[in-house]
FIDO-625096 format. One record per atom (N, C-alpha, C): residue in one letter; atom name; x, z, y. Coordinates in Angstrom, 1 decimal. Each point is the difference from the previous one (the first is absolute). Layout:
N
("A"; "CA"; (X; Z; Y)),
...
***
This chain:
116
("M"; "N"; (1.8; 0.8; 2.3)),
("M"; "CA"; (-1.3; 0.5; -0.4)),
("M"; "C"; (-0.1; -0.1; -1.6)),
("A"; "N"; (0.6; -1.0; -0.6)),
("A"; "CA"; (0.0; -0.1; -1.4)),
("A"; "C"; (0.6; 1.2; -0.7)),
("Q"; "N"; (1.1; 0.5; 0.6)),
("Q"; "CA"; (0.7; 1.1; -0.6)),
("Q"; "C"; (-0.9; 1.3; 0.1)),
("T"; "N"; (-0.7; 0.1; 1.1)),
("T"; "CA"; (-0.9; 1.2; 0.1)),
("T"; "C"; (-1.1; -0.1; -1.1)),
("L"; "N"; (-0.6; -1.2; -0.2)),
("L"; "CA"; (-1.0; -0.2; -1.0)),
("L"; "C"; (0.6; 0.3; -1.4)),
("L"; "N"; (1.2; -0.5; -0.3)),
("L"; "CA"; (0.6; 0.3; -1.3)),
("L"; "C"; (0.2; 1.5; -0.2)),
("K"; "N"; (0.4; 0.7; 1.1)),
("K"; "CA"; (0.2; 1.5; -0.1)),
("K"; "C"; (-1.3; 0.7; -0.3)),
("L"; "N"; (-1.1; -0.6; 0.6)),
("L"; "CA"; (-1.4; 0.6; -0.2)),
("L"; "C"; (-0.5; -0.3; -1.4)),
("G"; "N"; (0.7; -0.9; -0.8)),
("G"; "CA"; (-0.5; -0.3; -1.3)),
("G"; "C"; (-0.8; -1.3; -0.1)),
("A"; "N"; (-0.1; -0.8; 1.1)),
("A"; "CA"; (-0.7; -1.2; 0.0)),
("A"; "C"; (0.9; -1.2; -0.4)),
("D"; "N"; (-0.6; -1.0; -0.5)),
("D"; "CA"; (0.7; -1.3; -0.2)),
("D"; "C"; (-0.4; -0.9; 1.1)),
("P"; "N"; (0.9; -0.2; 1.0)),
("P"; "CA"; (-0.3; -0.8; 1.2)),
("P"; "C"; (-0.6; -1.4; -0.4)),
("G"; "N"; (0.4; -0.6; -1.1)),
("G"; "CA"; (-0.5; -1.3; -0.4)),
("G"; "C"; (-1.4; 0.1; -0.6)),
("K"; "N"; (-0.6; 1.1; -0.3)),
("K"; "CA"; (-1.3; 0.2; -0.6)),
("K"; "C"; (-0.9; 0.8; 0.8)),
("L"; "N"; (0.1; 0.0; 1.3)),
("L"; "CA"; (-0.9; 0.8; 0.8)),
("L"; "C"; (-1.4; -0.7; 0.1)),
("L"; "N"; (-1.0; 0.8; 0.0)),
("L"; "CA"; (-1.4; -0.5; 0.2)),
("L"; "C"; (-0.2; -0.5; 1.4)),
("L"; "N"; (0.7; 0.7; 0.9)),
("L"; "CA"; (-0.2; -0.3; 1.5)),
("L"; "C"; (1.3; 0.5; 0.7)),
("C"; "N"; (0.4; -0.9; 0.9)),
("C"; "CA"; (1.1; 0.4; 0.9)),
("C"; "C"; (-0.1; -0.8; 1.3)),
("V"; "N"; (-0.5; 0.7; 1.0)),
("V"; "CA"; (-0.3; -0.7; 1.3)),
("V"; "C"; (0.6; 0.8; 1.2)),
("N"; "N"; (0.5; -0.7; 1.0)),
("N"; "CA"; (0.6; 0.8; 1.1)),
("N"; "C"; (-0.9; 0.0; 1.2)),
("S"; "N"; (0.2; 1.1; 0.7)),
("S"; "CA"; (-0.7; 0.1; 1.3)),
("S"; "C"; (1.0; -0.1; 1.1)),
("D"; "N"; (-0.4; 0.0; 1.3)),
("D"; "CA"; (0.9; -0.1; 1.1)),
("D"; "C"; (0.1; 1.3; 0.8)),
("I"; "N"; (-0.9; 0.9; -0.2)),
("I"; "CA"; (0.0; 1.3; 0.8)),
("I"; "C"; (-0.2; 1.1; -1.0)),
("D"; "N"; (0.4; 1.2; 0.4)),
("D"; "CA"; (-0.2; 1.2; -0.8)),
("D"; "C"; (-1.3; 0.7; 0.4)),
("L"; "N"; (-0.3; 1.1; -0.6)),
("L"; "CA"; (-1.2; 0.8; 0.3)),
("L"; "C"; (0.0; 0.6; 1.4)),
("K"; "N"; (1.1; 0.1; 0.6)),
("K"; "CA"; (0.1; 0.5; 1.3)),
("K"; "C"; (-0.2; -1.1; 1.1)),
("G"; "N"; (-0.1; -1.2; -0.5)),
("G"; "CA"; (-0.1; -1.1; 0.9)),
("G"; "C"; (1.3; -0.6; 0.5)),
("Q"; "N"; (1.1; 0.4; -0.5)),
("Q"; "CA"; (1.3; -0.5; 0.4)),
("Q"; "C"; (0.3; -1.3; -0.8)),
("Y"; "N"; (0.7; -1.0; 0.6)),
("Y"; "CA"; (0.3; -1.2; -0.7)),
("Y"; "C"; (1.2; 0.3; -0.9)),
("Q"; "N"; (-0.4; 0.3; -1.2)),
("Q"; "CA"; (0.9; 0.4; -1.1)),
("Q"; "C"; (-0.6; -0.6; -1.3)),
("P"; "N"; (0.7; -1.0; -0.6)),
("P"; "CA"; (-0.5; -0.5; -1.3)),
("P"; "C"; (-0.2; 1.0; -1.1)),
("Q"; "N"; (-1.1; 0.0; -0.7)),
("Q"; "CA"; (-0.2; 0.8; -1.2)),
("Q"; "C"; (-0.6; -0.9; -1.1)),
("W"; "N"; (0.2; 0.4; -1.2)),
("W"; "CA"; (-0.5; -0.7; -1.1)),
("W"; "C"; (-1.0; 0.8; -0.8)),
("L"; "N"; (-1.1; -0.7; -0.5)),
("L"; "CA"; (-0.9; 0.6; -0.9)),
("L"; "C"; (0.2; -0.6; -1.4)),
("C"; "N"; (0.4; 0.8; -1.0)),
("C"; "CA"; (0.3; -0.5; -1.3)),
("C"; "C"; (-0.8; 0.7; -1.0)),
("A"; "N"; (-0.6; -0.7; -1.0)),
("A"; "CA"; (-0.7; 0.6; -1.1)),
("A"; "C"; (0.6; -0.4; -1.3)),
("D"; "N"; (0.2; 0.9; -0.9)),
("D"; "CA"; (0.6; -0.2; -1.3)),
("D"; "C"; (-0.9; 0.4; -1.2)),
("A"; "N"; (-0.3; -0.9; -0.9)),
("A"; "CA"; (-0.9; 0.3; -1.1)),
("A"; "C"; (0.6; 0.9; -1.0)),
("G"; "N"; (1.3; -0.1; -0.2)),
("G"; "CA"; (0.7; 0.8; -1.0)),
("G"; "C"; (-0.1; 1.5; 0.3)),
("S"; "N"; (0.3; 0.3; 1.2)),
("S"; "CA"; (0.0; 1.5; 0.4)),
("S"; "C"; (-1.3; 0.4; 0.6)),
("R"; "N"; (-0.9; -1.0; 0.2)),
("R"; "CA"; (-1.3; 0.3; 0.6)),
("R"; "C"; (0.1; 0.7; 1.3)),
("R"; "N"; (1.0; -0.5; 0.9)),
("R"; "CA"; (0.2; 0.5; 1.3)),
("R"; "C"; (-0.1; -1.0; 1.1)),
("L"; "N"; (-0.4; 0.5; 1.1)),
("L"; "CA"; (0.0; -0.8; 1.3)),
("L"; "C"; (0.9; 0.7; 0.9)),
("W"; "N"; (0.9; -0.8; 0.6)),
("W"; "CA"; (1.0; 0.6; 0.9)),
("W"; "C"; (0.0; -0.7; 1.4)),
("V"; "N"; (0.3; 0.7; 1.0)),
("V"; "CA"; (0.3; -0.6; 1.3)),
("V"; "C"; (1.5; 0.3; 0.3)),
("L"; "N"; (0.7; -1.1; 0.2)),
("L"; "CA"; (1.5; 0.1; 0.2)),
("L"; "C"; (0.3; -0.4; 1.4)),
("D"; "N"; (0.9; 0.7; 0.6)),
("D"; "CA"; (0.5; -0.3; 1.4)),
("D"; "C"; (1.4; -0.6; -0.1)),
("E"; "N"; (0.2; -1.2; 0.6)),
("E"; "CA"; (1.2; -0.7; -0.1)),
("E"; "C"; (1.2; 0.8; 0.6)),
("S"; "N"; (-0.3; 0.8; 1.0)),
("S"; "CA"; (1.0; 0.8; 0.7)),
("S"; "C"; (0.4; 1.3; -0.8)),
("Q"; "N"; (-0.7; 0.3; -1.0)),
("Q"; "CA"; (0.3; 1.2; -0.8)),
("Q"; "C"; (0.3; -0.4; -1.4)),
("S"; "N"; (1.1; 0.5; -0.5)),
("S"; "CA"; (0.3; -0.3; -1.4)),
("S"; "C"; (-0.4; 1.3; -0.8)),
("G"; "N"; (-0.3; -0.3; -1.3)),
("G"; "CA"; (-0.3; 1.2; -0.8)),
("G"; "C"; (-1.5; 0.2; -0.3)),
("E"; "N"; (-0.5; 1.1; 0.6)),
("E"; "CA"; (-1.3; 0.4; -0.3)),
("E"; "C"; (-1.1; -0.9; 0.8)),
("P"; "N"; (-1.1; -0.3; -0.7)),
("P"; "CA"; (-1.1; -0.7; 0.7)),
("P"; "C"; (-0.6; 0.8; 1.1)),
("V"; "N"; (-0.6; -0.7; 1.0)),
("V"; "CA"; (-0.7; 0.7; 1.0)),
("V"; "C"; (-1.3; 0.6; -0.6)),
("L"; "N"; (-0.6; -0.7; -1.0)),
("L"; "CA"; (-1.2; 0.5; -0.6)),
("L"; "C"; (0.0; -0.5; -1.5)),
("E"; "N"; (-0.4; 0.9; -0.8)),
("E"; "CA"; (-0.2; -0.4; -1.5)),
("E"; "C"; (-1.3; 0.5; -0.5)),
("I"; "N"; (-0.8; -0.9; -0.6)),
("I"; "CA"; (-1.3; 0.3; -0.4)),
("I"; "C"; (-0.2; -0.4; -1.5)),
("E"; "N"; (-0.6; 0.8; -0.8)),
("E"; "CA"; (-0.4; -0.3; -1.4)),
("E"; "C"; (-1.2; -1.0; 0.1)),
("I"; "N"; (0.2; -1.2; -0.5)),
("I"; "CA"; (-1.1; -1.0; 0.1)),
("I"; "C"; (-1.3; 0.5; -0.7)),
("D"; "N"; (0.1; 0.8; -1.0)),
("D"; "CA"; (-1.2; 0.5; -0.7)),
("D"; "C"; (-0.8; 0.9; 0.8)),
("K"; "N"; (0.6; 0.6; 1.1)),
("K"; "CA"; (-0.8; 0.9; 0.9)),
("K"; "C"; (-0.7; -0.8; 1.1)),
("V"; "N"; (0.3; -1.3; 0.1)),
("V"; "CA"; (-0.7; -0.7; 1.1)),
("V"; "C"; (-1.4; -0.4; -0.4)),
("Q"; "N"; (-1.0; 0.4; 0.8)),
("Q"; "CA"; (-1.4; -0.3; -0.2)),
("Q"; "C"; (-0.4; -1.3; 0.6)),
("D"; "N"; (0.6; -0.3; 1.2)),
("D"; "CA"; (-0.4; -1.2; 0.7)),
("D"; "C"; (1.1; -0.3; 1.0)),
("V"; "N"; (0.0; -1.3; 0.5)),
("V"; "CA"; (0.9; -0.5; 1.0)),
("V"; "C"; (-0.7; -0.7; 1.1)),
("R"; "N"; (0.4; 0.2; 1.2)),
("R"; "CA"; (-0.6; -0.8; 1.1)),
("R"; "C"; (1.0; -0.2; 1.1)),
("T"; "N"; (-0.3; -1.0; 0.8)),
("T"; "CA"; (0.8; -0.2; 1.3)),
("T"; "C"; (-0.9; 0.3; 1.1)),
("V"; "N"; (0.6; 0.6; 1.1)),
("V"; "CA"; (-0.8; 0.5; 1.1)),
("V"; "C"; (0.7; -0.6; 1.3)),
("G"; "N"; (-0.7; -0.6; 0.8)),
("G"; "CA"; (0.5; -0.6; 1.3)),
("G"; "C"; (0.0; 1.1; 1.1)),
("V"; "N"; (1.2; 0.1; 0.6)),
("V"; "CA"; (0.1; 0.9; 1.2)),
("V"; "C"; (0.6; -0.9; 1.1)),
("V"; "N"; (0.1; 0.5; 1.2)),
("V"; "CA"; (0.5; -0.8; 1.2)),
("V"; "C"; (1.4; -0.5; -0.3)),
("G"; "N"; (0.1; -1.3; -0.1)),
("G"; "CA"; (1.2; -0.7; -0.1)),
("G"; "C"; (0.6; 0.0; -1.4)),
("A"; "N"; (-0.6; 0.6; -1.0)),
("A"; "CA"; (0.5; 0.2; -1.3)),
("A"; "C"; (-1.1; 0.2; -1.1)),
("G"; "N"; (0.5; 0.2; -1.2)),
("G"; "CA"; (-0.9; 0.3; -1.1)),
("G"; "C"; (0.7; 1.1; -0.8)),
("I"; "N"; (-0.8; 0.6; -0.8)),
("I"; "CA"; (0.5; 1.1; -0.9)),
("I"; "C"; (-0.5; -0.2; -1.4)),
("L"; "N"; (0.8; 0.0; -1.0)),
("L"; "CA"; (-0.4; -0.1; -1.4)),
("L"; "C"; (-0.1; 1.5; -0.4)),
("Q"; "N"; (-1.2; 0.3; -0.6)),
("Q"; "CA"; (-0.3; 1.3; -0.4)),
("Q"; "C"; (-0.4; 0.1; -1.5)),
("V"; "N"; (0.3; 1.1; -0.7)),
("V"; "CA"; (-0.5; 0.2; -1.3)),
("V"; "C"; (-0.8; 1.3; 0.0)),
("K"; "N"; (-1.0; 0.0; -0.9)),
("K"; "CA"; (-0.9; 1.2; -0.1)),
("K"; "C"; (0.5; 0.8; -1.3)),
("I"; "N"; (0.4; 1.2; 0.3)),
("I"; "CA"; (0.4; 0.9; -1.1)),
("I"; "C"; (-0.8; 1.3; 0.2)),
("D"; "N"; (-0.6; 0.5; -1.1)),
("D"; "CA"; (-0.8; 1.2; 0.1)),
("D"; "C"; (-1.0; 0.0; 1.1)),
("D"; "N"; (-0.7; -1.1; 0.1)),
("D"; "CA"; (-1.0; -0.2; 1.0)),
("D"; "C"; (0.4; 0.0; 1.5)),
("A"; "N"; (1.4; -0.1; 0.2)),
("A"; "CA"; (0.5; 0.0; 1.4)),
("A"; "C"; (0.8; -1.3; 0.2)),
("W"; "N"; (-0.1; -0.6; 1.2)),
("W"; "CA"; (0.8; -1.2; 0.3)),
("W"; "C"; (1.3; 0.4; 0.5)),
("L"; "N"; (1.1; -0.6; -0.5)),
("L"; "CA"; (1.4; 0.2; 0.3)),
("L"; "C"; (0.6; -1.3; 0.6)),
("D"; "N"; (0.6; 0.1; 1.2)),
("D"; "CA"; (0.7; -1.1; 0.6)),
("D"; "C"; (1.2; -0.3; -0.8)),
("V"; "N"; (0.2; -1.2; -0.5)),
("V"; "CA"; (1.1; -0.4; -0.8)),
("V"; "C"; (1.0; -0.8; 0.8)),
("L"; "N"; (-0.4; -1.0; 0.8)),
("L"; "CA"; (0.8; -0.9; 0.6)),
("L"; "C"; (-0.7; -0.6; 1.3)),
("R"; "N"; (0.8; -0.2; 1.0)),
("R"; "CA"; (-0.5; -0.6; 1.2)),
("R"; "C"; (0.6; -1.4; 0.2)),
("Y"; "N"; (-0.7; -0.9; 0.6)),
("Y"; "CA"; (0.5; -1.3; 0.2)),
("Y"; "C"; (-0.6; -0.6; 1.3)),
("S"; "N"; (0.7; -1.0; 0.6)),
("S"; "CA"; (-0.5; -0.6; 1.2)),
("S"; "C"; (-1.1; -1.0; -0.4)),
("N"; "N"; (-0.8; -0.4; 1.0)),
("N"; "CA"; (-1.1; -0.9; -0.3)),
("N"; "C"; (0.4; -1.3; -0.5)),
("K"; "N"; (1.2; -0.4; 0.3)),
("K"; "CA"; (0.5; -1.3; -0.6)),
("K"; "C"; (0.1; 0.0; -1.5)),
("L"; "N"; (0.1; 1.2; -0.6)),
("L"; "CA"; (0.1; 0.1; -1.4)),
("L"; "C"; (-1.3; 0.5; -0.7)),
("K"; "N"; (-1.1; 0.0; 0.7)),
("K"; "CA"; (-1.2; 0.5; -0.5)),
("K"; "C"; (-0.5; -0.7; -1.3)),
("Q"; "N"; (0.1; -1.3; -0.1)),
("Q"; "CA"; (-0.5; -0.7; -1.2)),
("Q"; "C"; (0.9; 0.4; -1.2)),
("R"; "N"; (1.3; 0.1; 0.2)),
("R"; "CA"; (0.9; 0.4; -1.1)),
("R"; "C"; (-0.5; 1.4; -0.6)),
("F"; "N"; (-0.4; 0.9; 0.9)),
("F"; "CA"; (-0.4; 1.3; -0.5)),
("F"; "C"; (-1.4; 0.1; -0.5)),
("R"; "N"; (-0.9; -0.9; 0.4)),
("R"; "CA"; (-1.3; -0.1; -0.6)),
("R"; "C"; (0.2; -0.5; -1.5)),
("Q"; "N"; (0.9; -0.9; -0.2)),
("Q"; "CA"; (0.3; -0.5; -1.3)),
("Q"; "C"; (0.7; 1.1; -0.8)),
("A"; "N"; (0.9; 0.8; 0.6)),
("A"; "CA"; (0.7; 1.1; -0.7)),
("A"; "C"; (-1.1; 1.0; -0.4)),
("G"; "N"; (-0.9; 0.3; 0.8)),
("G"; "CA"; (-1.0; 1.0; -0.3)),
("G"; "C"; (-0.9; -0.5; -1.1)),
("S"; "N"; (-0.3; -1.3; 0.0)),
("S"; "CA"; (-0.9; -0.5; -1.1)),
("S"; "C"; (0.8; -0.1; -1.3)),
("T"; "N"; (1.3; -0.1; 0.0)),
("T"; "CA"; (0.8; 0.0; -1.2)),
("T"; "C"; (0.2; 1.5; -0.5)),
("T"; "N"; (0.2; 0.9; 0.9)),
("T"; "CA"; (0.2; 1.4; -0.4)),
("T"; "C"; (-1.2; 0.7; -0.6)),
("Q"; "N"; (-1.2; -0.3; 0.6)),
("Q"; "CA"; (-1.2; 0.6; -0.5)),
("Q"; "C"; (-0.3; -0.2; -1.5)),
("P"; "N"; (0.0; -1.2; -0.5)),
("P"; "CA"; (-0.2; -0.2; -1.4)),
("P"; "C"; (1.0; 0.6; -0.9)),
("V"; "N"; (1.3; 0.0; 0.5)),
("V"; "CA"; (1.1; 0.7; -0.8)),
("V"; "C"; (-0.3; 1.5; -0.2)),
("A"; "N"; (-0.5; 0.6; 1.1)),
("A"; "CA"; (-0.3; 1.4; 0.0)),
("A"; "C"; (-1.2; 0.3; -0.9)),
("Q"; "N"; (-1.0; -0.9; 0.1)),
("Q"; "CA"; (-1.2; 0.3; -0.7)),
("Q"; "C"; (0.0; -0.4; -1.5)),
("R"; "N"; (0.7; -1.0; -0.3)),
("R"; "CA"; (0.0; -0.5; -1.4)),
("R"; "C"; (1.4; 0.3; -0.7)),
("G"; "N"; (1.0; 0.2; 0.8)),
("G"; "CA"; (1.3; 0.3; -0.6)),
("G"; "C"; (0.8; -1.3; -0.4)),
("S"; "N"; (-0.4; -1.1; 0.5)),
("S"; "CA"; (0.7; -1.3; -0.3)),
("S"; "C"; (-0.1; -0.9; 1.2)),
("H"; "N"; (0.8; -1.0; 0.0)),
("H"; "CA"; (0.0; -1.0; 1.1)),
("H"; "C"; (-1.2; -0.9; -0.2)),
("P"; "N"; (-0.7; -0.4; 1.1)),
("P"; "CA"; (-1.2; -0.8; -0.1)),
("P"; "C"; (0.3; -1.4; -0.6)),
***
């Protein structure tokens, strides 16, 4: 994963946020990573089974808000862009606290442009 981040222009040692989930957006048990980089002002979702391109790439400056939503057996981290909510990452209920914290970290970064 570090090689993918370097290819994307991020410094893996200076990420604002890098947290792993245990399921993908389809609900399959497939680890994915949510990474945010201050230098490039990007948020990425990376899939461990795929090398190269991120599953999702978002410009941090376009993020208006961040929230977590509970669904049956899981949760979803969403970002609001252009007044529409976008599913970014899914996680099992055992990781819900981790993603509440990730959401609370990502929101101020998007709104103020710096780490809280």
